[in-house]
N, C-alpha and C positions, 0 to 999 in steps of 0.2 A: 394223621396226615393233614387233617383239617387244621389242627393246631400249628403245623409247620407253615402253612400258607399265611396264617396270621402273624407268626413270628417273622417270616421272611419279609412281609410288608412293613414291619416295624424295625428291621435291623438298622437301617440308616439312621432312624431317630435314636436308637439305642447307642449307636456309635458316637453321635454328637451329644448324647445325654440329654435328649429333649423329651424324655418320657418320665412319667411320675415314678415314684419309688416302688409301688406295687408292680407295675409293668416291668420295671427294671429287674426286679427279683424273679419274676416269671420268665423273662427272656434269658436271664443268667442261668436259671435252673434248667430250662429247655436246652440251651446250648451245651450244658454239661452232660446231658443225657442223649442228645441227638447228634450223631457224627456228621450227617449231611448238612444240617443247619450250621454246625460249628465250622465246617469247611467253607460254606458259603460266607459266613461272617469273617473268617480269616481272609478270604479273597476280597471281600468288600472292604475290609479295613486296610488291607495293603493298597488297593486301588485308591481309596479316599485319602490315604496318607500321602501317596505320590501326588495326587491332585492338589491337596492342601499345600504341600511343599512347593509345587510349581506356581501356585497362586501368589505366594509371598513375593513381594516386590523387594528386590535387593537394591537399596538406595546407595548411590555413590556418595561417599562422605564429603566430597568436594563439590557436589552439585550446587549447594547453597552459595558457596564462595564464587563459583563461576557465574551463577545467575546474578548475584549482586554486582559482580564486576561488569557484566553486560549492561545492567541497568545504569551503572555509573557512566559507562562509555556512551550510552544513548543520551544521558543527560548532558554530557560534555559536548556531544555532537549537536544537540539541540541548542545549547547556549551559544555555540559557535555560529550556527546558522542564524540565530536571532541577531547576533552582532552583525553578521554579514548583511542580513536583510534590512536592518535599521540604519546602518551607517555606511557600509561599503557600497552597496548597490546605489543609493542616492548620490553618493560622491562620484561614482563612476558615471552616472547619467549626467550630472552637472558637468563633469570634465568632458564628456563626449559632446555635449551641446556647445561648450566653450571652444573646443577644438574645431567643431563644425563652423562656428561663427568666424573664427580666425581664418580657416581655409576659404570661406566665402569672401571675406574682406580681401585676402591676398589675391585670390584668382579674379575677383571683381576689379581690383585696381590694375592688375596685369592686363586684363581684357580691355579695359577702358583706355589705358595708355597706348596700347598698340592699335586699336581700332578707332582712334579719334578721327573725326572728319569735320569738314567745314559745314557748320550748321546753316549758314546763310545760303550756300549752294543747294543744300537739301531743301530748304524752304522754297526757294525759287522754282525748283523742279516740281514741288508739290503744288505750287500755286497754279501751274498749268492744268493740273487735274481738277482743282476746285473751280477754276474759271473756264472750263471747257464748254460750258453751256452756250457760249457765243459761237462755238465752232459747229454746233449742231444746227443745221438749217431748219429742220422741222420743229424742233423745240423752240427756237427763237421765233419762228413764224407763229406757233401756237400761243406763245406767251404774249406776243405783241397784239394779238387780236382779242 
């Protein structure tokens, strides 16, 4: 029984062939003579085989093609955005400024032609406000003394 515990602890290493030749022969002989350890090894090998089969990654054969295609599309998108950033955006900004200036000139001339007024009449009315110091009695009194 003591020998069975030792064999049971080494069964997984035996399955993966990670034991030296002497231990491999000892475990093989013990499994041939002990039915309990042999059943345990069969269960362990079935379980480990299933686990090993599930661990295998099944690669889609077209994955590399799809990844390369995505990389090429990203490169094309990036080159398009570089062209857009270097040429189209500045051109659009210049065009927007130019259109803004044209609108300013157009609406400025429209406003000026409709709201033209006699400048001499305006200056005469403003002269009253600049020369109103004579109309203030207290200020003229204080300045005269």
